[in-house]
C-alpha positions, 0 to 999 in steps of 0.5 A: 197790485203784483198780481195784476199785470202792468199791461191791465188798464185798472193801473191807468184808468180810474173812475168813470174812466175805467167803467166806460173802458170796461162797458166798451168791452162788454158793449163790443161782445153785446154789439157781436149778439145783436149782429148775429141776431139781425143776420139772419134775417137778411140770409133768410132772404137770399137766393143761393141760401133758401134755394140752391144752398139750404134748399127749404124754397125756391123764388116766386116770379116778384122775386120774393122768396116762396119758403117750401119746408118752414120747419128746415127754414125754422130749424135752421135759426132755432137751433142756434138758441140750443147751442146758447142755451147749452153754452149759457149753462157751460159759461156760468160754470165755468165764470164763477170756478174760473172768472169773469175774464177767461170765460168772456175769452173762452166766448169769443174764441168758440163764438170765431169757430162758430162763424167760420163753420156757417160762413163755409156752410154747404149744406142744411146740415152742416149749417145746423151743426155751425149754427149749433157751435156758434149759439154755443160761443154767443150763450157763453158770452150772454152769462158771463158779460152782463154779470162782469159789467154789473159786478163792476158799476155802481148801483146808482148808475147799473142801469144805464151803463147796460142800457149803453151796451144794449144801444149797441146791441141794436146798432148791431142789428142796423149794421147787420140788415145795412150790410147784408142790404147792400151785398144783396146787389152784389151779382144781382143778390145771386151770389153765395157772397150775399150770404156769406159774406155777412156772416163771416163780417162778425169774425172781426169783432169777436176777433178783437174781443178775445185779443183786449179782454186779458188786459181787463180788469176781473170782478172785484166781487168775484176775486172777494169770493177766492179769497183774493181780498186785496186784489178786489179792494184795488180794484174797488180802489180804482173803479170807485176813488182812491182819495177823501171820500172816495176811498171811504165809499170803496172801503165801505163796498169792499166790506159789503160784498166780503160780508155777504160773502160770508154770510152766502156761504153760511146760508147755502150748501148746494150751488150745484144747476139742479140745486138752484133751479129747485132752491135745493140748499139755498135757505133763505136766498131761495134762489129756485125762485129767482131762477124761475123769475128771470127764466120767465122773462126772458121767455115772455121778452121773447114771447111780445113779439121781438124774436119774430119782428127781429127775425121775421121782418121781411115777412111781417111787412108782405103780410101789412101789404107791402110791395116785396121792392119795398119790403128791403127798405122799409125793414132797414128804417125799422132798424135805425128807429128800434137803435135809436129808441134804445137811448129812451132806456139810458136815461130812465131806467135809473130814474123811473126802475124795473118794474115801471120800464116793463109796465108801459112797454107792455102796455104800448106795446100791446096796444100798437100789435092789436092796431097792427093785426087789425090795420094789415086784415082791413087793407087786405079786405081791399083791391091791391093797389087802391088808395085805401089799400095803402092808407091801411098797410101804411097804418099796420107798418107805423104800429111795427114801428110804434112797436120795435120802439118801444121795445128798445125803450123797455124791455130790450134792456130789463131782462138782460139786467135783472139775473145780472143784478138778483142772484147771490155772489157764489153763484149769479154766473151761474144764475145769468146763465138760468136769464139765457136759459130762458131767453134760448127757450123762449128764442128757440119757441119762437123762432121754429114755430114763427113761420107755421104761425104767419104761414098758418095765421097771417096777421092774427100773429099779431094778436098772440104777441099781443095777448102775451104783453098783456100777460106780463103786465100782473105777472110784473107786479105780483111777483118781481121786487125793485132791484133799481138803486140797490146794492148787488149785495142787498138782492140778498135781503129782498129775496129773503122773504119765504113769500113769492109775492112782491109786497111781502118781499119788500116787507120783510127788506125794510126789515132786514135793512134795519137789523143787519146795518153792516150790510148795507154801508154803500147804498146810502148813497153819500155815506162815507165810513172815514174814520173822523180823526184819522180822515181814513177808512174804517177797515174791519179785521174781520167779517160782521157777525150775528148776520141773517137773513131770518127777520124773526130769527134777528127779532127774537134774538134781540129779544133775548139779548134785551131781556139778558141785558135786563137780569144782569142789570137787576142783579147787580142792582 
């Protein structure tokens, strides 16, 4: 392909090796995302940071931080999510217009600027501005990287690849924590190096990401959208294989993408963010419903408790009765078990599906948080240092460990995967951006309130998070259709029903799948689209005709066609 530079890895790698390379680059961005989130936990505990530079607290006699201005502490953390909210909207628009690769490079460059400003911050106002800029870059990356990864992966293993990437996300949290733990011993933890170096460290992976992404292939689905079909066909061939059965599968997938892109242009007339939010002009695509689903899924991901546990882990363990000298290593151990638990999702997500993954996660997380709250309270009712207090506090810590491990195996990945799966090709990056908007709202809201909640409610904060877990179970059951083992092109059929209820969506999907066989060629596992005489893939010269997302209209059309054929038969008989 002349338009694809010779340096591009798509010419050298193919099939699984190419997919792995793409996901390694995507994972690098996700690693930065995890590192950036985990970093603030240690920064908030650096004496030079909270006492001398930001001036929102002071050191207690036992060496633990005492926060005098919880609103300022929470504000510095949460303003980052205002940046991610703005950044994701920019990233979604830019990604749909200029492509996935250029958007990743833009996000990396902006995040480098933000990290540099944070590293050099001299006061709270400076830090707030720097966090805002850094959040903008993160928002751009979060809006586009999951889209690029899902658009290149096969539908049968899409969840597995994204789950692997998010294992790297938590690895970033682990690296951030232990790097800060090591830095805390430098000059007895009193130097600004303790918090400035960990912030600066994130610049290294961002520079590497910015430099390497240019030699990776563009999303074939975006290429089809903008009319560069030969490039798309070539990249799909390299991703799926270029010989025999593999070639047929690649061609079937290409035709599916081509057909659905044409159908989307006919079905939806308006594609702005406002039109998407309210479903204006989307017709049977129902983009407004999809936007609401991904926003609330991401908000609930934060309100089930993980944002508080990740950023305020030291505070949580002190609330459970753990001494200040033990808080650091216990928090670090928690991040390691968190990271290891993400590997469970790699092997289960494509087997049991998105919905069941969320179900069992919500049940275990809710129970563990209720028990953590009860055990913390019981431990505090006994004299400090007594055997009973230590035993009950250890039980509360074990429940926090169980919560984070379960979250890593379930709710960590699905709310990021689902938005990248369910939106139409024409607005997929914008659609995923709406998911990041929900994540930004949930995180920003919660991180601002977390210091206030823990100060006012203490261990009762766990009960708020536990209740949120209980709410998610009926929410997912009634409103969220299963996307597992379905192609990205099938999602328009899945959301074509006028009803918001999941069971109606599944019923309508079954009807539309039978009525639109042209759209689901690639969804047939092991199915090939080969000419039996030549052994070559069958190529359609034009898009499939008579496609529609209206099951009733298609049924009526079939009735009318049957009546016409019956009339013609009678006439010639």
